[in-house]
C-alpha positions, 0 to 999 in steps of 0.5 A: 284590865286597867290594873293587869296593864299596870301590873305587867309594865312594872320591872319587878313583876317581870322579873318574879314571873322570870323566877316562878317560871325557872323554878317549875322549869327546874322541878319539871326538868330534875327527871329528865336526862337529855343525852345530846345537845340536839334537842338544846341547840334546836329548841333554843334557837327556835325560840330566839329566832321567832322572837326576834322574827315577830317582833321585827314584823311588829316593830317591838323590839324593845319588848324581845327579853320579856318574849324571850323569857315567855318563850323559853318557858313555854317552849321548855314547859310543853317539851318537859310536859310532853316528855312526862306524858310519852313516858307514862304510856312507855315500859321502861328498863331497870338500870345495873347498879349506877355508881355512887359519886358521894353521900351526905347523911341528913341533918349535915350541913345545917339543912336536911335539904342539901343530904342527898345520894348524888349518882351517875346515870346516862352520862348525868350527875344525879342527887336522890334523897337519903332514906332512914335506912341509908342513914343508919348504914351511915352511922355503921360504916361511916363514909364507906357506905356508899360500898353498902348501897345499891342503886338502879333507876327505871329509866324510860326514852320518851325520845331517842337521847331523852330519858325520863327518870321515872323511879329510883330503888335503894337497895343494901348489901 
């Protein structure tokens, strides 16, 4: 127990935990589109106010940044988990053809991770991975490949104005 207290006093430990938490939230939030600022503002106000009130009562305000970081991770983790769990029991709907903003084929810009098809869904830009077929079409059509690809999403709505992208379908004309 003494070693755990010593480790948690290190600044580098908290930076690592914050970075790991941020990466987890980014991964979980990829499939969630929030159409309104209500959820973001209300959840963040809860995080900042409750952290401040609790630490003010305990007279430990020097831990405010650590507590806010942990609360931020916990609240948003729970929110994304609830969205995921609720979307599993909902029936979704298939969108119409979504506008393709641009296409980056696999192997460009030095990495495979930078490739993808950027689409606009519910006012939010989403990047989906390319497929072997879409890269083959890019070899034939070049930059006009976006005119030959049809992208549709299966959308579920776990909360009002919160959309969960369950799956993405890519077809070709």
